[in-house]
N, C-alpha and C positions, 0 to 999 in steps of 0.2 A: 388495860389494852396496851401492847407494844406497837408504837408507830413506827412505819416505815419512812413517811413524809408527812409534812404538814403544809397545808396551804389555807388561804382566804376563802378562794373560790375554786371548785372542782366542777369541770365543764365534761359532760360526755357527750362525744359526737362532734363531727367536724364538717357537717353539711353548713348550709346558709346560717340556720341558728346557732350552730356550736361556735362557728368563728366570730358569728356578731356578739355572742355572750363572753368569749375569751378576749375579744377586742375591747369590749366595753369595760370589762373588770381590770384589765391592764391598764388601759387609759386613765380609769378611775384609780389606780394606785394600789390595787389589790393583787397580793400574791396569787398568782393565778398557774392553774394546770389544766391543760385540755388533754384528754384521753381520747384515743380514737380506736375503736374494735379492731379493725382490719389493718393491712400493710401500706394503704395510701388514705392521705386526707381527702376530702370531698363530699362522702357520702352520696346519696342519690342526687344531691345537688350538680355534682360533678357530670352526671349525665345529662343534664338540662341542655338543649341545644340553645336556649336564650339566655337561661339564667335570669329570668325576670321576676319583678315584683309587682304586685298591684296595690300602689300607693296613690290614692286620689289627691289632687291639688299639691303634689310634691314641687319643689323647686325646679327641678328638670323640666317638668311639663310647663310649669310656667314661662320658664325662659323660652319655650316652644310656642307660646300664644295660648297655652290652655286657660279656658274661661269656666271650667269645672266648679262647682262648690261642693264643699264637705256635706252640705245638707242634701244635695242632690244624689252623692255618693252613698250615703248612709240610707236615703229611701229606697233606691236601687237594691243595695245589699240587704237590707231588712225583707224587702219584697219578695226577693228570691229565696232566702234562707228560712224566712218565716219565724215561728215562735220556737223552733225545735231546739234552740240554744239560747241562754240568756241574753237578752238586748245589751245589758250593761258589757258583754263581752264581746259582741257584735261591734258596738260602739267603739270600744277601745282599740280594736284593730284598724277599724276605718279610719280614725283620727290620728292614730298614733305613727301611721307610715311616713308623712310629709316630716314631722318632727325628726324622726329617725334619720333620714335623707339629710336634712340641715345639720345633724350631729356629724354624721361620716363624712361630708363633703369638706368638713375643716381640715379634712386629712388628703394629703396630695395623692396618695396611694389608691383612695377609694374614689374613683369617678365612674358616673352613669351617662346614659343618653336615652333619648326616646326612642321607644319602637311601638308605632301605634297597633294595636291589638283588640279589637272589639270586645265588648264584653259578651258573655256567653247566654246571655237570655237577653237578645234584642229587643224583645215586645215587651219586656218588663219596665215598670216606671222608671224614668231617669236613667236607662241603660245608654251608655255611650257607645256610639258608632265608631269613635277613635279609639275609645280603651282609656284606662288609667294606669298604664304600664309602661315600665322603664327597665333598661337592661345595663348589667355593666359594661364599661369600654372595654373593647379586646384589649390584649396584650401580645406583643411579640414573644417568642419564646426567649428571646436574648433580655427583654425586659424584665421578664419574671425571673430569670437566672436558672441555670441547669440545676442547680441544688435543690430548689422548690419544685423544678418541673419533675425530676426524679420521685418526689415524695406525693404528687398530685394525682389522684385517680384519673386515668386518661379516659376519652371517650369511648363510647360503646364499640366503636369497630376496633378499637386498639385492644380494649380491655376484655372484651368476648371473643373477638374474631383474629386478634392477633395482627391487625393492619398496622402499616407502618404510622408514627406519630407525626402530624403535621407540625409546622412553626409556628402557626397561629393558635393563641389562647384565647378562647370565645367562649360564651355564653355562661353556663354554670361553672366552667374551670377559670374562667376569667374572674368570676365573684370571689371563688375559693383562693385563686392565686393571689387576688390584690388583699386581700384580708390576711392570708399568710404573710405577705410582705408587711403589711403595717403593724400585725402582731410582733413581727421578728424584731420591730423597732424597741420594743420595751424588754428591759432586762428582769422586769419582775413577772414576766410571762413565760411557762414552758410547754412544751406540746410533747407527746409520746404517741407512738403508734403501736399497733398491735397489743393494746392494753383496754379489753373492754370492761367496763363497771358490771359487776356481779352482785353486788350486795350493798345495802345501804345499813349503817351504823348508828344506833339511836342512844340516847341517854335515856334516864328512868321516867322522863315525861313524855319520851316518844319523839322527841325532835331529833332531827339529822346532827350528827357531830362527826361523821366521817363516812369512808366507803371504801369496800374492796374492789381493787382493781388486779386482774390477771395480766403480768408480764411474762410472756414466755414460759406460761405454765405454773407460775409461782404467784400466790396470793399476796398482795402489798397492801397493808393497812395504812389509809390516807387520811389523817385527822384534817378536818374541814372545819375552820373556825367560823365562817359566816354563811356559807350556802354552797348546795349542790345544784347545779342546772342540767337535767336531762333533756337533750336536744339530739337523742342519737337516732331519731327515725322510729319507723314504725317495725312491725314484725312479720311484714309481707313474704319475708324468705323463710319463715318458720311455719311448715305445713301443720304441725302439731296445735301452735298456737291458733292458726286459721280456723283448723276444725273445732277446736275448744270454743272459740268465738263466734262461729258461723260466718266467717267470711268466705263467700265463694269462691269457686276456682282454686287453683293450686299455686304453688310457690313458682314453679317452672316457668309460668307465663307473667310472672312480675317483673317489672324494670327495677326493683332494689338490688341494691349490692350485696354481696355475701354477708355483710357485717348486719343487715336489716333482720334481726332475729329475735328483736325485742327483750333482750337480756336486762336492760336498764328499766323498761316499763316492768318487767317480772319482779325486779328488785323493789320498786316502788309499791306494787301489789303485796309483797310481802309482809311490808311493815304496816300496811292497813290503808295504803292509798285507794282512793275512791277512782272510777273508770268510768267512762260513758263513751258512746259511739264504738263499741269494739267490733261490730260486725261491719264497719264501714271501709270504704277505700276510694281511691280517686281512679274513676274507670276509664277504659278506652277500648275500642276495637283493636284487635291484633292480628297482623299478617302471619301466617304460620311459616316458620323457616324449617330448613332441613333438619336441624337439630332437634325439631318437635316441639320447640317453643313458639307462643304466638306473642309478638313484641308490638306494642304500641304504634300504629301508625295513623297518619292524617295526610291532608292536603291531596284529596283525590281528584284528578282532572279526567274523570271518566268512569264509566261502569255502574252498575247497581249492585246493591246487596239483596241475595235471595235466601230464604230460608229452605228447609227440606220439603216444602211444599213448592218450591219453585216460584214463590211469590215475594215481592218486596214486603218490607216490614217496618221501614224508618227513613227518615230523611237522612242520607248518607253523608251530607255537608254539616251536620249539626256538630256542635262541640263536642268533643270525644268523651265527656264524662256524661253528658246527656245522651248520647249513643250507647255507652256501656250500660246506663241504667234503664233505657228502654229494653235493651237485649235481655236483662236480668229480670225485667218486669214481665216480659213475655215468656221467659222460660219459667218463672214461679208460676204462671197461669196455665203452663201446659202446652202453649201456642207455638214455642219452638225449642230447639235444643241446639247444642254445639256438635259441629263447626257449620258455619254459615259461607257462603261463597260470593266474591266478588265477579258478577259477569260483565265481560266488555268485549268489545271488536277488536279486529287486527290492524287499527289504523297507526297503532304504534309498536305492532308486532305483540309477541305472546308476554313480554313483561308488563304487570299491571300498572295501571295508571295512578300509581301511589307516588307522589314526589317528596314526601318525608316518612321514611322508614324508621327512623331513629336507629335502629339496628340495621346498619347496611345490608343490602340484598348481597348475595353470592351468585355463583354463576347460575344462569337459567337451568341448564341440564341438571343441575342438583334439585331444584324443586321439581322437576318433571320426574326424575327417578325417584323421588320420595312420593310422588302421587299428589303433590300439592298444587300443581298447576295442571290443569287440563284443557283440551281442545277439542273442538268437533267441527266439520265442514259445514254443518247445520246447527241451528239450536236445538234441534230433536236429538242430533247426535251428543252434543254437549249435555243436555238433561241426561241422558244415559250414563255419561262419564261421571258425572257428580250425583247421580241417584235421586233426581228429581222428576216429576210428571212432564212429559215433553210439551203437551198441550198447555199446562199451566206456565211454564217457561216463555213458550212463544207468545201467549197472551200478555203475561207481563212485560216482555220487552215491546211489544206492539203497542201497549198502553202507555208506556214511558215514552216511547218516541213521539207519540202524540203531545205529550207534555213539553218535549223538547221542540215540537215545531210550534206550540203556542207561546212558549216561554214561561209556562206556569204548571206547577207540579200540584195537580189538584189533591193529591194523595197524601202527600206528607209535607208538602210546602217548602220543597227544597229551593234555596235561594230567597226565602221571604225575608231572613234576617242579614244584618250586616256581616255577622260572623260567616254566614254560609258563602257570603260573596267575596270574603278576604283573599281567597287565592285563584279568583276568576276574573281579575281586573274590574270588579264592580258589577259584572254580569251574571245572570242567575247561572250557576254551575250546573247546566244541562248538556249532555252530549250525546249524541246519538248513537245508538247500537246497531249498526246495520252491515257495516263490512266484515265479510267472513274470510278466513275462517273465526270462529268465537271461542273466546277463552273463559276460563274460571280459576280464581286463585282463591285459595282456602284461606279463612279467618277464624280466630278464636277470639275470646276475651282476654284482654291484658289489664295490668292495673299500674298506677305510676307510685303506688305505696298505700298501705293502711294509714286511716286518718283518725281510729279511735286510739284513746290513750288515759292518761292520768287527768281527772277533771282540776281545773285551777280557776283562781279568780281572775281579776284584770290585771294582776301584776305577775301572773303565771306561776303563783304560789299554789301549791298542791293541797287539795282538801283529803280529809281522813274520811274514811266509811262512814263515821259517826257525825260528821258535819263540821268538826273544826280543822282549822289549817295547820299542816304540819309544819313546824317550824324547821326553818333551813333547807326546806326541799322546794325545787321550782321545775317546771317542764314546759316545752315550746315546741313548736313545729307537729310533726307526725307523732312525738312522743305524748303530746296532749291531746284531749280530746276537742276536736277542730272546730273553731267558732262556726265555721260554715255548715255544719251540721251534714244533711243530707245532699247538698249540693256543691258546685264548683262555680262559683259566681263569675270568674274571670281568669284569664291567663296569668300566672304569678302570685295565686292565692296561696299554695303550699309554702313555697320559699319566704313570700313575705310575712306569712302568719309566723313561720318559724322566727325569722329575724326580729320582728317586732316584738314577741313575747319572751324571747331571750334577752332582749335590749331591756326591756322593762322589768324583767326578773333581776338582773344586776343592778339596775337603779334602784330597786327597792332593797336589796342587799345593802347598797351602799346607805340608803337613808335610814335603815335601821340601826346602823352604826356597830 
């Protein structure tokens, strides 16, 4: 083999997990190379409005008076995840977040703050109404520096719509920006953009000894002495892989970046890596935009969802992954199809009562011209506009309005859990639909990324299909089979899982010498 480069640790991906792995490896004294497939650092993490992590009992929470215990957090997590994933993997995630924050907070560039965010299954044992969630402290553009700002993937409004870039660096961008600053202090760490990992190289025993990285269309052979960490996200932007593994819906409606093509996952599969949960994703309802894509939306201050029968079918204020999974279950049962509609009244005009669209809305007339927002002077007229039975829609709205009056949603329990009330001042999020004209906004199904990938042990080391561990190969985040299985236990689980197992992977590499 003719080697073009040589490192101790090669990290694929620059989302929350990738930068954590690269930072840990650099700090532990290893010659480190981080490769990012696209022309900007940050991955899907950079699109996150909060950039939060679900790390029970961490020091940030404790400084703010948190009295949670790790045992309670474990009971909650296992209660909602069940036995679909190994209990030791679940326990490793829950227990490892707090020590990771202790490790990171010794670096002045890595600062975090509490953001209360209720657990997503409020009726499960030991669920926390306050949550177990922290976020990175924001940065100003000046604090980050223009050089790093230029290579950091911008927020959705800028990246997808070309909106001006603001001065504040918040959420997932703050997380990635802080790590890039921290990594930059180490002479033994390098980073490269536009350099996807496309192949893994092994010795006669099947252990990973290198990787092929494409740089500007040229294949470069990288010799890796200690380990490769795949933290390059999922394959949500790859329609062929979605079809192959049975992931519902299409890439157009995903919140993934252009680099979320699953190339590194495929490279692992090519050398015999085992996989799991390959048909799974982190789901959400998606407001449909004029370009035709349905993008993750939450925080509804009005309206109800109705299906093609003009009937409600779900608690609209439930946590987004639970909403998405209920929609998929109803579709599988043949009880509904896409699209569905948010029906609301005119108290705030034609713009739907969605306070967090993630992808910013454009001018209302564009939605109207595209047939995505409809209006009727009466509910019957609106029903005709969206193709549902008028009598059914009128009856659905009338029944919902009785729930508003009583303060109790007898059909779907809207407002019964703390998360439901997180955006309504603690009150049940029940708002009447009574002031005409009446409106409807089209919705589809979105996802925040796939969550199936390479199957790992508790250190992030990857299993071969025949059961043994592949030497020198690790995976984390959406590149690994998610410890959370079929559910989304709480805000910050995807980024938190990626960071934890990337860190543990490098610590294992260090321990093995």
